[in-house]
N, CA, C, O and the ligand as a Tripos MOL2 file, in Angstrom:
@<TRIPOS>MOLECULE
protein
  257   255    65     0     0
PROTEIN
NO_CHARGES

@<TRIPOS>ATOM
      1 N          62.2160  132.1400   28.1200 N.3       1 MET1
      2 CA         62.5950  131.1690   27.0980 C.3       1 MET1
      3 C          63.8030  130.3350   27.5240 C.2       1 MET1
      4 O          64.3240  129.5330   26.7490 O.2       1 MET1
      5 N          64.2260  130.5360   28.7390 N.am      2 SER2
      6 CA         65.3970  129.7860   29.2020 C.3       2 SER2
      7 C          65.0290  128.8990   30.3750 C.2       2 SER2
      8 O          65.6680  128.9180   31.4270 O.2       2 SER2
      9 N          63.9940  128.1310   30.1630 N.am      3 GLN3
     10 CA         63.5280  127.2660   31.2300 C.3       3 GLN3
     11 C          64.5130  126.1060   31.4120 C.2       3 GLN3
     12 O          64.9080  125.4330   30.4600 O.2       3 GLN3
     13 N          64.8790  125.9100   32.6450 N.am      4 THR4
     14 CA         65.8390  124.8550   32.9290 C.3       4 THR4
     15 C          65.1340  123.5150   33.1110 C.2       4 THR4
     16 O          64.2060  123.3930   33.9100 O.2       4 THR4
     17 N          65.5730  122.5430   32.3840 N.am      5 THR5
     18 CA         65.0000  121.2060   32.5460 C.3       5 THR5
     19 C          65.8420  120.4510   33.5600 C.2       5 THR5
     20 O          67.0420  120.2430   33.3800 O.2       5 THR5
     21 N          65.1800  120.0520   34.6190 N.am      6 THR6
     22 CA         65.9300  119.3890   35.6870 C.3       6 THR6
     23 C          66.2360  117.9390   35.3400 C.2       6 THR6
     24 O          67.2700  117.4020   35.7390 O.2       6 THR6
     25 N          65.3410  117.3150   34.6010 N.am      7 THR7
     26 CA         65.5660  115.9240   34.2530 C.3       7 THR7
     27 C          65.6810  115.7720   32.7510 C.2       7 THR7
     28 O          64.7090  115.9390   32.0140 O.2       7 THR7
     29 N          66.8770  115.4570   32.3130 N.am      8 ALA8
     30 CA         67.0980  115.2430   30.8980 C.3       8 ALA8
     31 C          66.5410  113.8900   30.4880 C.2       8 ALA8
     32 O          65.9240  113.7440   29.4320 O.2       8 ALA8
     33 N          66.7680  112.9190   31.3340 N.am      9 ALA9
     34 CA         66.2650  111.5800   31.0600 C.3       9 ALA9
     35 C          65.3600  111.1480   32.2120 C.2       9 ALA9
     36 O          65.6100  111.4620   33.3750 O.2       9 ALA9
     37 N          64.3270  110.4350   31.8630 N.am     10 VAL10
     38 CA         63.4010  109.9520   32.8630 C.3      10 VAL10
     39 C          63.5710  108.4460   32.9750 C.2      10 VAL10
     40 O          63.6900  107.7390   31.9740 O.2      10 VAL10
     41 N          63.5800  107.9800   34.1930 N.am     11 GLN11
     42 CA         63.8460  106.5600   34.3900 C.3      11 GLN11
     43 C          62.8210  105.9520   35.3340 C.2      11 GLN11
     44 O          62.3750  106.5950   36.2840 O.2      11 GLN11
     45 N          62.4620  104.7350   35.0700 N.am     12 SER12
     46 CA         61.5690  103.9960   35.9410 C.3      12 SER12
     47 C          61.9550  102.5270   35.8680 C.2      12 SER12
     48 O          62.8700  102.1470   35.1370 O.2      12 SER12
     49 N          61.2530  101.7170   36.6260 N.am     13 ALA13
     50 CA         61.5830  100.2920   36.6320 C.3      13 ALA13
     51 C          60.5000   99.4870   35.9340 C.2      13 ALA13
     52 O          59.3110   99.7860   36.0420 O.2      13 ALA13
     53 N          60.9340   98.4690   35.2230 N.am     14 CYS14
     54 CA         60.0160   97.5780   34.5510 C.3      14 CYS14
     55 C          59.2240   96.7890   35.5880 C.2      14 CYS14
     56 O          59.8170   96.1530   36.4600 O.2      14 CYS14
     57 N          57.8900   96.8190   35.5080 N.am     15 PRO15
     58 CA         57.0690   96.0710   36.4810 C.3      15 PRO15
     59 C          57.2000   94.5740   36.3130 C.2      15 PRO15
     60 O          56.8190   93.8150   37.2040 O.2      15 PRO15
     61 N          57.7210   94.1450   35.2080 N.am     16 GLU16
     62 CA         57.8450   92.7180   34.9300 C.3      16 GLU16
     63 C          59.1530   92.1470   35.4900 C.2      16 GLU16
     64 O          59.1470   91.1480   36.2090 O.2      16 GLU16
     65 N          60.2600   92.7870   35.1550 N.am     17 CYS17
     66 CA         61.5490   92.2190   35.5390 C.3      17 CYS17
     67 C          62.3880   93.1670   36.3920 C.2      17 CYS17
     68 O          63.4920   92.8230   36.8130 O.2      17 CYS17
     69 N          61.8550   94.3670   36.6460 N.am     18 ASP18
     70 CA         62.5200   95.3320   37.5100 C.3      18 ASP18
     71 C          63.7820   95.9340   36.8930 C.2      18 ASP18
     72 O          64.5730   96.5710   37.5890 O.2      18 ASP18
     73 N          63.9650   95.7370   35.6190 N.am     19 ALA19
     74 CA         65.0770   96.3900   34.9540 C.3      19 ALA19
     75 C          64.7550   97.8730   34.8020 C.2      19 ALA19
     76 O          63.5870   98.2580   34.7610 O.2      19 ALA19
     77 N          65.7690   98.6820   34.7190 N.am     20 SER20
     78 CA         65.5080  100.1010   34.5770 C.3      20 SER20
     79 C          65.1170  100.4320   33.1460 C.2      20 SER20
     80 O          65.7560   99.9990   32.1870 O.2      20 SER20
     81 N          64.0660  101.2010   33.0310 N.am     21 VAL21
     82 CA         63.5900  101.6210   31.7250 C.3      21 VAL21
     83 C          63.7440  103.1330   31.6640 C.2      21 VAL21
     84 O          63.2060  103.8490   32.5080 O.2      21 VAL21
     85 N          64.4630  103.6110   30.6880 N.am     22 SER22
     86 CA         64.6900  105.0520   30.6200 C.3      22 SER22
     87 C          64.1180  105.6350   29.3430 C.2      22 SER22
     88 O          64.0820  104.9990   28.2900 O.2      22 SER22
     89 N          63.6790  106.8550   29.4820 N.am     23 PHE23
     90 CA         63.1590  107.5900   28.3410 C.3      23 PHE23
     91 C          64.1120  108.7390   28.0590 C.2      23 PHE23
     92 O          64.5620  109.4130   28.9860 O.2      23 PHE23
     93 N          64.4170  108.9660   26.8180 N.am     24 SER24
     94 CA         65.3490  110.0450   26.4770 C.3      24 SER24
     95 C          64.6910  111.4040   26.6700 C.2      24 SER24
     96 O          65.3710  112.4190   26.8240 O.2      24 SER24
     97 N          63.3600  111.4140   26.6610 N.am     25 ARG25
     98 CA         62.6310  112.6470   26.9460 C.3      25 ARG25
     99 C          61.3860  112.3020   27.7340 C.2      25 ARG25
    100 O          60.9840  111.1400   27.7990 O.2      25 ARG25
    101 N          60.7890  113.2920   28.3190 N.am     26 ALA26
    102 CA         59.6390  113.0540   29.1820 C.3      26 ALA26
    103 C          58.5630  112.2680   28.4580 C.2      26 ALA26
    104 O          58.0990  112.6770   27.3930 O.2      26 ALA26
    105 N          58.1650  111.1420   29.0300 N.am     27 PRO27
    106 CA         57.1380  110.3280   28.3810 C.3      27 PRO27
    107 C          55.7550  110.9520   28.5090 C.2      27 PRO27
    108 O          55.5170  111.7890   29.3810 O.2      27 PRO27
    109 N          54.8750  110.5500   27.6590 N.am     28 LEU28
    110 CA         53.5080  111.0420   27.7050 C.3      28 LEU28
    111 C          52.6060  109.9740   28.2940 C.2      28 LEU28
    112 O          52.8830  108.7790   28.1890 O.2      28 LEU28
    113 N          51.5350  110.4160   28.9100 N.am     29 ASN29
    114 CA         50.5740  109.4780   29.4610 C.3      29 ASN29
    115 C          50.0090  108.6180   28.3380 C.2      29 ASN29
    116 O          49.5370  109.1290   27.3230 O.2      29 ASN29
    117 N          50.0640  107.3120   28.5360 N.am     30 GLY30
    118 CA         49.5450  106.4120   27.5120 C.3      30 GLY30
    119 C          50.6030  105.9570   26.5270 C.2      30 GLY30
    120 O          50.3480  105.1150   25.6660 O.2      30 GLY30
    121 N          51.7910  106.5210   26.6620 N.am     31 GLN31
    122 CA         52.8720  106.1240   25.7510 C.3      31 GLN31
    123 C          53.2630  104.6780   26.0290 C.2      31 GLN31
    124 O          53.2900  104.2350   27.1770 O.2      31 GLN31
    125 N          53.5570  103.9690   24.9800 N.am     32 VAL32
    126 CA         53.9500  102.5790   25.1250 C.3      32 VAL32
    127 C          55.4200  102.4350   24.7360 C.2      32 VAL32
    128 O          55.8560  102.9180   23.6910 O.2      32 VAL32
    129 N          56.1590  101.7680   25.5920 N.am     33 THR33
    130 CA         57.5530  101.5170   25.2980 C.3      33 THR33
    131 C          57.8070  100.0290   25.5160 C.2      33 THR33
    132 O          56.9150   99.2810   25.9180 O.2      33 THR33
    133 N          59.0160   99.6260   25.2490 N.am     34 ARG34
    134 CA         59.3190   98.2110   25.4090 C.3      34 ARG34
    135 C          60.5380   98.0570   26.3060 C.2      34 ARG34
    136 O          61.5430   98.7480   26.1390 O.2      34 ARG34
    137 N          60.4330   97.1510   27.2460 N.am     35 CYS35
    138 CA         61.5440   96.8910   28.1360 C.3      35 CYS35
    139 C          62.6750   96.2510   27.3200 C.2      35 CYS35
    140 O          62.4700   95.2770   26.5960 O.2      35 CYS35
    141 N          63.8640   96.8250   27.4590 N.am     36 SER36
    142 CA         64.9950   96.2960   26.6720 C.3      36 SER36
    143 C          65.4810   94.9750   27.2420 C.2      36 SER36
    144 O          66.2570   94.2610   26.6070 O.2      36 SER36
    145 N          65.0220   94.6570   28.4340 N.am     37 ASP37
    146 CA         65.4880   93.4430   29.0910 C.3      37 ASP37
    147 C          64.5890   92.2420   28.8200 C.2      37 ASP37
    148 O          65.0590   91.2050   28.3510 O.2      37 ASP37
    149 N          63.2870   92.3810   29.1160 N.am     38 CYS38
    150 CA         62.3790   91.2390   28.9560 C.3      38 CYS38
    151 C          61.4530   91.4240   27.7670 C.2      38 CYS38
    152 O          60.6270   90.5590   27.4750 O.2      38 CYS38
    153 N          61.5910   92.5570   27.0770 N.am     39 ARG39
    154 CA         60.8150   92.8260   25.8690 C.3      39 ARG39
    155 C          59.3320   93.0090   26.1350 C.2      39 ARG39
    156 O          58.5260   92.9990   25.2050 O.2      39 ARG39
    157 N          58.9700   93.1730   27.3880 N.am     40 ALA40
    158 CA         57.5580   93.3890   27.6880 C.3      40 ALA40
    159 C          57.1460   94.7740   27.2090 C.2      40 ALA40
    160 O          57.9300   95.7210   27.2630 O.2      40 ALA40
    161 N          55.9200   94.8810   26.7450 N.am     41 GLU41
    162 CA         55.4100   96.1840   26.3590 C.3      41 GLU41
    163 C          54.8950   96.8840   27.5990 C.2      41 GLU41
    164 O          54.1000   96.3320   28.3600 O.2      41 GLU41
    165 N          55.3580   98.1020   27.7890 N.am     42 LEU42
    166 CA         55.0030   98.8500   28.9820 C.3      42 LEU42
    167 C          54.2660  100.1150   28.5980 C.2      42 LEU42
    168 O          54.6320  100.8140   27.6530 O.2      42 LEU42
    169 N          53.2130  100.3910   29.3590 N.am     43 GLU43
    170 CA         52.4410  101.5900   29.0850 C.3      43 GLU43
    171 C          52.6140  102.5770   30.2240 C.2      43 GLU43
    172 O          52.5930  102.2000   31.3960 O.2      43 GLU43
    173 N          52.7840  103.8220   29.8780 N.am     44 VAL44
    174 CA         52.8880  104.8760   30.8750 C.3      44 VAL44
    175 C          51.4750  105.1970   31.3480 C.2      44 VAL44
    176 O          50.6620  105.7360   30.5980 O.2      44 VAL44
    177 N          51.1970  104.8570   32.6040 N.am     45 THR45
    178 CA         49.8560  105.1100   33.1150 C.3      45 THR45
    179 C          49.7980  106.3930   33.9190 C.2      45 THR45
    180 O          48.7170  106.9130   34.1940 O.2      45 THR45
    181 N          50.9540  106.9000   34.2940 N.am     46 SER46
    182 CA         51.0180  108.1630   35.0010 C.3      46 SER46
    183 C          52.3920  108.7700   34.7630 C.2      46 SER46
    184 O          53.3900  108.0520   34.6960 O.2      46 SER46
    185 N          52.4440  110.0960   34.6350 N.am     47 VAL47
    186 CA         53.7350  110.7200   34.3790 C.3      47 VAL47
    187 C          54.3030  111.3990   35.6230 C.2      47 VAL47
    188 O          55.4840  111.7470   35.6570 O.2      47 VAL47
    189 N          53.4770  111.5870   36.6310 N.am     48 SER48
    190 CA         53.9620  112.2240   37.8440 C.3      48 SER48
    191 C          53.2830  111.6370   39.0670 C.2      48 SER48
    192 O          52.1840  112.0710   39.4120 O.2      48 SER48
    193 N          53.8890  110.6690   39.7360 N.am     49 PRO49
    194 CA         55.1920  110.0970   39.4070 C.3      49 PRO49
    195 C          55.0840  109.1450   38.2170 C.2      49 PRO49
    196 O          54.0070  108.6420   37.8970 O.2      49 PRO49
    197 N          56.1990  108.9160   37.5880 N.am     50 LEU50
    198 CA         56.2070  108.0490   36.4180 C.3      50 LEU50
    199 C          55.8530  106.6170   36.8120 C.2      50 LEU50
    200 O          56.5360  105.9860   37.6180 O.2      50 LEU50
    201 N          54.7920  106.1350   36.2330 N.am     51 THR51
    202 CA         54.3320  104.7850   36.5380 C.3      51 THR51
    203 C          54.2180  103.9800   35.2530 C.2      51 THR51
    204 O          53.6190  104.4220   34.2720 O.2      51 THR51
    205 N          54.7950  102.8110   35.2780 N.am     52 LEU52
    206 CA         54.7220  101.9210   34.1220 C.3      52 LEU52
    207 C          53.9130  100.6900   34.4710 C.2      52 LEU52
    208 O          54.0460  100.1250   35.5560 O.2      52 LEU52
    209 N          53.0800  100.2890   33.5420 N.am     53 GLU53
    210 CA         52.3360   99.0520   33.7220 C.3      53 GLU53
    211 C          52.4700   98.2260   32.4620 C.2      53 GLU53
    212 O          52.7070   98.7490   31.3730 O.2      53 GLU53
    213 N          52.3130   96.9330   32.6310 N.am     54 LEU54
    214 CA         52.3640   96.0710   31.4640 C.3      54 LEU54
    215 C          51.2090   96.4380   30.5450 C.2      54 LEU54
    216 O          50.0540   96.5090   30.9660 O.2      54 LEU54
    217 N          51.5390   96.6640   29.3080 N.am     55 ALA55
    218 CA         50.4910   96.9730   28.3490 C.3      55 ALA55
    219 C          49.6660   95.7280   28.0880 C.2      55 ALA55
    220 O          50.2100   94.6310   27.9640 O.2      55 ALA55
    221 N          48.3500   95.8930   28.0050 N.am     56 PRO56
    222 CA         47.5160   94.7230   27.7170 C.3      56 PRO56
    223 C          47.8610   94.1540   26.3560 C.2      56 PRO56
    224 O          48.1010   94.8830   25.3940 O.2      56 PRO56
    225 N          47.8800   92.8600   26.3010 N.am     57 GLU57
    226 CA         48.2140   92.2280   25.0260 C.3      57 GLU57
    227 C          47.0690   92.4260   24.0480 C.2      57 GLU57
    228 O          45.9450   91.9690   24.2540 O.2      57 GLU57
    229 N          47.3940   93.1040   23.0100 N.am     58 VAL58
    230 CA         46.3890   93.3690   21.9920 C.3      58 VAL58
    231 C          46.6630   92.4900   20.7900 C.2      58 VAL58
    232 O          47.7170   92.5730   20.1610 O.2      58 VAL58
    233 N          45.7190   91.6710   20.4940 N.am     59 GLU59
    234 CA         45.8930   90.8280   19.3250 C.3      59 GLU59
    235 C          45.5930   91.6320   18.0790 C.2      59 GLU59
    236 O          44.5200   92.2160   17.9240 O.2      59 GLU59
    237 N          46.5450   91.6400   17.2250 N.am     60 GLU60
    238 CA         46.3500   92.4360   16.0220 C.3      60 GLU60
    239 C          45.5760   91.6540   14.9880 C.2      60 GLU60
    240 O          46.0470   91.3920   13.8810 O.2      60 GLU60
    241 N          44.3830   91.2920   15.3850 N.am     61 ASP61
    242 CA         43.5140   90.5620   14.4790 C.3      61 ASP61
    243 C          42.2700   91.4120   14.2540 C.2      61 ASP61
    244 O          41.3040   91.3490   15.0140 O.2      61 ASP61
    245 N          42.3170   92.1730   13.2370 N.am     62 TRP62
    246 CA         41.2350   93.1000   12.9890 C.3      62 TRP62
    247 C          40.1700   92.5110   12.0750 C.2      62 TRP62
    248 O          39.1700   93.1680   11.7850 O.2      62 TRP62
    249 N          40.3650   91.3220   11.6350 N.am     63 GLY63
    250 CA         39.3930   90.7450   10.7140 C.3      63 GLY63
    251 C          39.4780   91.4180    9.3640 C.2      63 GLY63
    252 O          40.1110   92.4600    9.1960 O.2      63 GLY63
    253 N          38.8450   90.8140    8.4440 N.am     64 GLU64
    254 CA         38.8970   91.4010    7.1040 C.3      64 GLU64
    255 C          37.5670   91.2950    6.3970 C.2      64 GLU64
    256 O          37.4360   91.7410    5.2570 O.2      64 GLU64
    257 ZN         61.3510   94.0420   31.7950 Zn       65 ZN65
@<TRIPOS>BOND
     1     1     2 1
     2     2     3 1
     3     3     4 2
     4     3     5 am
     5     5     6 1
     6     6     7 1
     7     7     8 2
     8     7     9 am
     9     9    10 1
    10    10    11 1
    11    11    12 2
    12    11    13 am
    13    13    14 1
    14    14    15 1
    15    15    16 2
    16    15    17 am
    17    17    18 1
    18    18    19 1
    19    19    20 2
    20    19    21 am
    21    21    22 1
    22    22    23 1
    23    23    24 2
    24    23    25 am
    25    25    26 1
    26    26    27 1
    27    27    28 2
    28    27    29 am
    29    29    30 1
    30    30    31 1
    31    31    32 2
    32    31    33 am
    33    33    34 1
    34    34    35 1
    35    35    36 2
    36    35    37 am
    37    37    38 1
    38    38    39 1
    39    39    40 2
    40    39    41 am
    41    41    42 1
    42    42    43 1
    43    43    44 2
    44    43    45 am
    45    45    46 1
    46    46    47 1
    47    47    48 2
    48    47    49 am
    49    49    50 1
    50    50    51 1
    51    51    52 2
    52    51    53 am
    53    53    54 1
    54    54    55 1
    55    55    56 2
    56    55    57 am
    57    57    58 1
    58    58    59 1
    59    59    60 2
    60    59    61 am
    61    61    62 1
    62    62    63 1
    63    63    64 2
    64    63    65 am
    65    65    66 1
    66    66    67 1
    67    67    68 2
    68    67    69 am
    69    69    70 1
    70    70    71 1
    71    71    72 2
    72    71    73 am
    73    73    74 1
    74    74    75 1
    75    75    76 2
    76    75    77 am
    77    77    78 1
    78    78    79 1
    79    79    80 2
    80    79    81 am
    81    81    82 1
    82    82    83 1
    83    83    84 2
    84    83    85 am
    85    85    86 1
    86    86    87 1
    87    87    88 2
    88    87    89 am
    89    89    90 1
    90    90    91 1
    91    91    92 2
    92    91    93 am
    93    93    94 1
    94    94    95 1
    95    95    96 2
    96    95    97 am
    97    97    98 1
    98    98    99 1
    99    99   100 2
   100    99   101 am
   101   101   102 1
   102   102   103 1
   103   103   104 2
   104   103   105 am
   105   105   106 1
   106   106   107 1
   107   107   108 2
   108   107   109 am
   109   109   110 1
   110   110   111 1
   111   111   112 2
   112   111   113 am
   113   113   114 1
   114   114   115 1
   115   115   116 2
   116   115   117 am
   117   117   118 1
   118   118   119 1
   119   119   120 2
   120   119   121 am
   121   121   122 1
   122   122   123 1
   123   123   124 2
   124   123   125 am
   125   125   126 1
   126   126   127 1
   127   127   128 2
   128   127   129 am
   129   129   130 1
   130   130   131 1
   131   131   132 2
   132   131   133 am
   133   133   134 1
   134   134   135 1
   135   135   136 2
   136   135   137 am
   137   137   138 1
   138   138   139 1
   139   139   140 2
   140   139   141 am
   141   141   142 1
   142   142   143 1
   143   143   144 2
   144   143   145 am
   145   145   146 1
   146   146   147 1
   147   147   148 2
   148   147   149 am
   149   149   150 1
   150   150   151 1
   151   151   152 2
   152   151   153 am
   153   153   154 1
   154   154   155 1
   155   155   156 2
   156   155   157 am
   157   157   158 1
   158   158   159 1
   159   159   160 2
   160   159   161 am
   161   161   162 1
   162   162   163 1
   163   163   164 2
   164   163   165 am
   165   165   166 1
   166   166   167 1
   167   167   168 2
   168   167   169 am
   169   169   170 1
   170   170   171 1
   171   171   172 2
   172   171   173 am
   173   173   174 1
   174   174   175 1
   175   175   176 2
   176   175   177 am
   177   177   178 1
   178   178   179 1
   179   179   180 2
   180   179   181 am
   181   181   182 1
   182   182   183 1
   183   183   184 2
   184   183   185 am
   185   185   186 1
   186   186   187 1
   187   187   188 2
   188   187   189 am
   189   189   190 1
   190   190   191 1
   191   191   192 2
   192   191   193 am
   193   193   194 1
   194   194   195 1
   195   195   196 2
   196   195   197 am
   197   197   198 1
   198   198   199 1
   199   199   200 2
   200   199   201 am
   201   201   202 1
   202   202   203 1
   203   203   204 2
   204   203   205 am
   205   205   206 1
   206   206   207 1
   207   207   208 2
   208   207   209 am
   209   209   210 1
   210   210   211 1
   211   211   212 2
   212   211   213 am
   213   213   214 1
   214   214   215 1
   215   215   216 2
   216   215   217 am
   217   217   218 1
   218   218   219 1
   219   219   220 2
   220   219   221 am
   221   221   222 1
   222   222   223 1
   223   223   224 2
   224   223   225 am
   225   225   226 1
   226   226   227 1
   227   227   228 2
   228   227   229 am
   229   229   230 1
   230   230   231 1
   231   231   232 2
   232   231   233 am
   233   233   234 1
   234   234   235 1
   235   235   236 2
   236   235   237 am
   237   237   238 1
   238   238   239 1
   239   239   240 2
   240   239   241 am
   241   241   242 1
   242   242   243 1
   243   243   244 2
   244   243   245 am
   245   245   246 1
   246   246   247 1
   247   247   248 2
   248   247   249 am
   249   249   250 1
   250   250   251 1
   251   251   252 2
   252   251   253 am
   253   253   254 1
   254   254   255 1
   255   255   256 2
@<TRIPOS>SUBSTRUCTURE
     1 MET1         2 RESIDUE 1 A MET
     2 SER2         6 RESIDUE 1 A SER
     3 GLN3        10 RESIDUE 1 A GLN
     4 THR4        14 RESIDUE 1 A THR
     5 THR5        18 RESIDUE 1 A THR
     6 THR6        22 RESIDUE 1 A THR
     7 THR7        26 RESIDUE 1 A THR
     8 ALA8        30 RESIDUE 1 A ALA
     9 ALA9        34 RESIDUE 1 A ALA
    10 VAL10       38 RESIDUE 1 A VAL
    11 GLN11       42 RESIDUE 1 A GLN
    12 SER12       46 RESIDUE 1 A SER
    13 ALA13       50 RESIDUE 1 A ALA
    14 CYS14       54 RESIDUE 1 A CYS
    15 PRO15       58 RESIDUE 1 A PRO
    16 GLU16       62 RESIDUE 1 A GLU
    17 CYS17       66 RESIDUE 1 A CYS
    18 ASP18       70 RESIDUE 1 A ASP
    19 ALA19       74 RESIDUE 1 A ALA
    20 SER20       78 RESIDUE 1 A SER
    21 VAL21       82 RESIDUE 1 A VAL
    22 SER22       86 RESIDUE 1 A SER
    23 PHE23       90 RESIDUE 1 A PHE
    24 SER24       94 RESIDUE 1 A SER
    25 ARG25       98 RESIDUE 1 A ARG
    26 ALA26      102 RESIDUE 1 A ALA
    27 PRO27      106 RESIDUE 1 A PRO
    28 LEU28      110 RESIDUE 1 A LEU
    29 ASN29      114 RESIDUE 1 A ASN
    30 GLY30      118 RESIDUE 1 A GLY
    31 GLN31      122 RESIDUE 1 A GLN
    32 VAL32      126 RESIDUE 1 A VAL
    33 THR33      130 RESIDUE 1 A THR
    34 ARG34      134 RESIDUE 1 A ARG
    35 CYS35      138 RESIDUE 1 A CYS
    36 SER36      142 RESIDUE 1 A SER
    37 ASP37      146 RESIDUE 1 A ASP
    38 CYS38      150 RESIDUE 1 A CYS
    39 ARG39      154 RESIDUE 1 A ARG
    40 ALA40      158 RESIDUE 1 A ALA
    41 GLU41      162 RESIDUE 1 A GLU
    42 LEU42      166 RESIDUE 1 A LEU
    43 GLU43      170 RESIDUE 1 A GLU
    44 VAL44      174 RESIDUE 1 A VAL
    45 THR45      178 RESIDUE 1 A THR
    46 SER46      182 RESIDUE 1 A SER
    47 VAL47      186 RESIDUE 1 A VAL
    48 SER48      190 RESIDUE 1 A SER
    49 PRO49      194 RESIDUE 1 A PRO
    50 LEU50      198 RESIDUE 1 A LEU
    51 THR51      202 RESIDUE 1 A THR
    52 LEU52      206 RESIDUE 1 A LEU
    53 GLU53      210 RESIDUE 1 A GLU
    54 LEU54      214 RESIDUE 1 A LEU
    55 ALA55      218 RESIDUE 1 A ALA
    56 PRO56      222 RESIDUE 1 A PRO
    57 GLU57      226 RESIDUE 1 A GLU
    58 VAL58      230 RESIDUE 1 A VAL
    59 GLU59      234 RESIDUE 1 A GLU
    60 GLU60      238 RESIDUE 1 A GLU
    61 ASP61      242 RESIDUE 1 A ASP
    62 TRP62      246 RESIDUE 1 A TRP
    63 GLY63      250 RESIDUE 1 A GLY
    64 GLU64      254 RESIDUE 1 A GLU
    65 ZN65       257 GROUP 0 **** ****
């Protein structure tokens, strides 16, 4: 029950502007975050190694 976590914060680079994007805890595959620098939406496509890709622009037009 005393497993040591080697990485408290996980960090990667924004594929859009190369700014550092950090996660306060280990991200999950498919998690979407936002670059604090260019505001691009980034999707975690792999967690080991941590890979970020621009999230596809989804138009929130669901029709009615
Ligand atoms: Zn960025």
